[in-house]
C-alpha positions in Angstrom: 20.0 -14.7 -22.4 20.9 -13.0 -19.1 18.4 -12.7 -16.3 18.8 -10.0 -13.6 16.7 -9.1 -10.6 16.2 -5.5 -9.8 18.6 -4.8 -6.8 16.1 -2.3 -5.4 13.1 -4.6 -5.5 11.6 -6.4 -2.5 9.7 -5.6 0.6 9.6 -2.1 2.0 10.8 -1.8 5.6 7.2 -1.6 6.9 6.3 -5.0 5.5 9.6 -6.5 6.7 8.8 -5.2 10.2 5.3 -6.9 10.1 6.6 -10.2 8.8 9.5 -10.3 11.3 6.9 -9.7 14.1 4.7 -12.5 12.8 7.6 -15.0 12.4 8.9 -14.3 15.9 5.5 -14.9 17.4 4.9 -18.0 15.3 8.3 -19.3 16.5 7.1 -19.2 20.1 3.4 -20.0 19.8 3.0 -21.7 16.4 -0.3 -19.9 15.8 -1.2 -16.3 15.3 -4.2 -14.4 14.1 -3.6 -11.6 11.5 -6.3 -8.9 10.8 -6.4 -9.1 7.0 -3.6 -10.4 4.7 -0.3 -9.4 6.2 0.8 -8.4 2.7 -0.9 -8.2 -0.7 0.9 -11.2 -2.0 -0.8 -14.6 -2.0 2.5 -16.5 -2.2 3.8 -14.9 1.0 0.5 -15.2 2.7 0.5 -19.0 1.9 4.0 -19.4 3.2 3.1 -17.8 6.5 -0.1 -19.8 6.7 1.9 -23.0 6.7 3.8 -21.6 9.7 0.4 -21.1 11.6 -0.7 -17.6 10.6 -4.5 -17.4 10.4 -6.0 -14.5 8.5 -9.2 -13.1 10.0 -11.5 -10.2 9.4 -13.1 -7.7 11.9 -16.2 -9.7 12.3 -14.2 -12.8 13.2 -12.1 -10.7 15.6 -15.2 -9.6 17.4 -16.0 -13.2 18.3 -12.5 -14.3 19.3 -11.8 -15.4 22.9 -8.8 -14.0 24.6 -6.0 -14.4 22.0 -3.2 -12.6 20.1 -3.8 -10.6 16.9 -1.3 -9.0 14.6 -2.1 -5.6 13.1 -0.3 -5.4 9.8 1.7 -2.5 8.3 -1.4 -0.9 6.8 -2.6 0.2 10.2 -6.1 0.1 11.8 -8.7 2.7 12.9 -9.2 3.4 16.6 -12.3 1.1 16.7 -10.1 -1.9 16.3 -8.0 -1.0 19.4 -11.2 -0.5 21.3 -12.6 -3.9 20.2 -9.3 -5.6 21.3 -9.5 -4.0 24.7 -13.2 -5.1 25.2 -12.4 -8.6 24.1 -9.2 -9.0 26.1 -7.2 -9.5 22.9 -3.4 -8.9 22.9 -2.3 -6.9 19.9 1.0 -7.1 18.2 1.0 -3.7 16.4 3.2 -3.8 13.3 1.7 -0.7 11.7 4.3 1.0 9.5 5.9 4.0 11.3 5.2 6.1 8.3 1.5 5.2 8.4 1.4 5.8 12.2 2.8 9.3 11.7 0.2 9.9 9.0 -2.6 8.7 11.2 -1.5 11.2 13.9 -1.2 14.0 11.3 -4.7 13.3 10.0 -6.1 13.2 13.6 -4.6 16.6 14.3 -6.0 17.9 10.9 -9.4 16.6 11.8 -9.4 18.4 15.1 -8.4 21.7 13.5 -11.0 21.4 10.8 -13.7 20.6 13.3 -13.0 23.9 15.0 -13.6 25.9 11.8 -16.2 23.8 10.0 -13.6 22.4 7.5 -13.0 19.0 5.9 -10.4 16.4 5.7 -9.8 14.9 2.2 -7.9 11.7 1.7 -6.5 10.7 -1.7 -6.7 6.9 -1.7 -8.3 3.7 -2.9 -11.8 3.3 -1.5 -11.9 0.2 0.8 -8.1 -0.1 1.0 -6.9 -1.2 4.5 -4.7 1.9 5.0 -7.4 4.3 3.9 -9.9 2.7 6.3 -7.4 3.2 9.1 -6.8 6.8 8.1 -10.4 7.6 7.8 -10.9 6.2 11.2 -8.9 9.1 12.6 -11.7 11.4 11.4 -14.5 9.3 12.9 -15.1 8.2 9.3 -16.1 11.6 8.1 -13.2 12.3 5.6 -13.9 12.8 1.9 -12.2 9.9 0.0 -11.0 10.8 -3.5 -9.8 7.9 -5.6 -9.3 9.7 -8.9 -7.3 13.0 -9.2 -9.9 14.3 -11.6 -12.8 13.6 -9.3 -13.1 16.7 -7.1 -16.9 17.0 -7.2 -17.3 15.7 -3.6 -15.0 18.4 -2.2 -16.7 21.6 -1.0 -14.2 24.3 -1.9 -16.1 26.9 0.1 -14.9 25.2 3.3 -11.3 24.9 4.6 -9.5 21.8 3.3 -6.8 19.6 4.6 -5.6 17.1 2.0 -3.6 14.0 2.7 -2.6 11.0 0.5 -2.5 7.3 1.1 1.2 6.5 1.4 1.4 4.3 -1.6 -0.3 6.5 -4.2 1.3 8.0 -7.3 3.0 11.3 -6.6 2.1 12.4 -10.2 -1.6 11.7 -9.6 -1.5 13.4 -6.2 0.0 16.5 -7.7 -2.7 16.5 -10.3 -5.3 16.3 -7.7 -3.8 19.3 -5.8 -3.7 21.3 -9.1 -7.4 20.4 -9.8 -8.5 21.5 -6.4 -6.6 24.8 -6.7 -8.2 25.3 -10.1 -11.6 24.7 -8.8 -11.1 27.2 -5.9 -9.8 29.8 -8.4 -12.6 29.3 -10.8 -15.1 29.9 -8.0 -13.3 33.2 -7.1 -12.6 32.0 -3.6 -9.7 32.3 -1.2 -10.2 28.9 0.5 -7.9 27.9 3.3 -6.4 24.9 1.5 -3.3 22.9 2.7 -2.0 19.8 1.0 0.5 17.6 2.9 3.3 15.5 1.4 2.4 12.1 2.8 3.5 9.7 0.1 6.1 7.3 1.3 9.5 8.3 -0.1 10.3 4.6 -0.6 7.4 4.3 -3.0 8.1 7.7 -4.7 11.8 6.8 -5.2 10.9 3.3 -6.5 9.4 4.9 -9.6 12.7 6.5 -10.5 14.7 3.4 -9.7 12.3 1.3 -11.7 12.7 3.6 -14.7 16.4 3.2 -14.7 16.2 -0.6 -14.4 13.5 -1.0 -17.1 15.6 1.0 -19.6 18.5 -1.5 -19.3 16.5 -4.6 -20.3 14.6 -6.0 -23.3 11.8 -7.5 -21.2 10.5 -6.7 -17.7 8.8 -9.5 -15.7 6.9 -7.6 -13.0 6.0 -9.8 -10.0 3.1 -8.7 -7.8 0.0 -9.8 -6.0 -3.2 -9.0 -7.9 -4.5 -7.0 -4.9 -1.5 -4.8 -4.5 -2.3 -1.1 -5.1 1.4 -0.3 -5.1 2.0 -3.2 -7.6 -0.5 -1.9 -10.1 0.9 1.6 -9.9 4.5 0.5 -10.4 3.5 -2.0 -13.1 1.8 0.7 -15.1 4.7 3.1 -14.5 7.1 0.5 -15.7 5.0 -0.2 -18.9 5.3 3.5 -19.8 9.1 3.2 -19.7 9.4 -0.3 -21.2 6.3 -1.4 -23.1 7.6 -4.9 -23.2 6.6 -5.5 -19.5 4.6 -8.5 -18.3 2.9 -9.0 -15.0 2.6 -12.3 -13.0 1.9 -13.3 -9.4 3.7 -16.7 -9.5 6.3 -18.6 -11.5 3.6 -20.8 -12.9 2.1 -17.9 -14.9 5.3 -17.4 -16.9 4.8 -17.8 -20.7 7.9 -18.9 -22.5 6.7 -17.0 -25.7 7.5 -13.8 -23.8 11.2 -14.8 -23.7 11.6 -15.4 -27.5 14.4 -13.2 -28.9 15.1 -11.6 -25.6 18.8 -11.0 -24.7 18.3 -9.4 -21.3 15.4 -10.0 -19.0 14.8 -8.0 -15.9 12.7 -9.1 -12.9 11.3 -6.6 -10.5 8.2 -6.2 -8.3 6.0 -4.3 -5.9 7.1 -3.3 -2.3 4.8 -6.2 -1.2 6.7 -8.7 -3.4 9.1 -11.0 -1.5 12.6 -11.4 -2.8 12.4 -15.2 -2.6 9.5 -15.1 -5.1 11.5 -13.1 -7.6 14.3 -15.7 -7.2 11.8 -18.5 -8.1 10.7 -16.6 -11.2 14.4 -16.2 -12.2 15.0 -19.9 -11.7 11.9 -20.7 -13.8 13.1 -18.5 -16.7 16.6 -20.1 -16.5 15.1 -23.6 -16.6 
């Protein structure tokens, strides 16, 4: 049996930037607060916790004395920056540059929609950290759509500016756009509707890369944190290409029965999955 790790798998550059920032600060101060899990991968979160990274929520941040807090790649709404200023908290802002650019674009879209009585619509997972930060740019007034077929909350009689969470499926986003256009047409309207391409190219390209990788192996072991939206999307995409795909979050979850009769096993993961964790899974298989 041969075991190969997908050469394109591993952290996206936004996550790398956040983890590098955390490790630099921990190397100097040996303790750092992080607003939410730095990445949706428990194994990596635990590794950094051993170095002194303490995960907190917004309520805990509100009661912190003067201290240093890391903003992870997902980004934060304006209210978090206001709280930090009021509490004399130093922020290490590791927001992904792509997310920062999207926040700015949504803020501009919100201002333009306010002027004409329109609406901002965000395609994303309700409660996801990135979506909370994006919605914050609209004073939390955006319409959040989680399912491409759920367009009932969108008022097609008003102007619409549509944006997507950076890690959503491009196929699902295109379906949502088509559904909104169909609804506008069925109502006989000429609504001012603009949809922006805001899905991260790294995520979009991963699907194509993953398809090529999955076709070359007999079994795919997909390594991902259970809370990773990107992980669930890529895992389901991988399963469509290679039905013999199994998901796990740690080497301990490996079932040796999956390996029976397999000649070539491929290991891959989400953009939130560390390379070292995939190496551990490979070692476990080989053992």
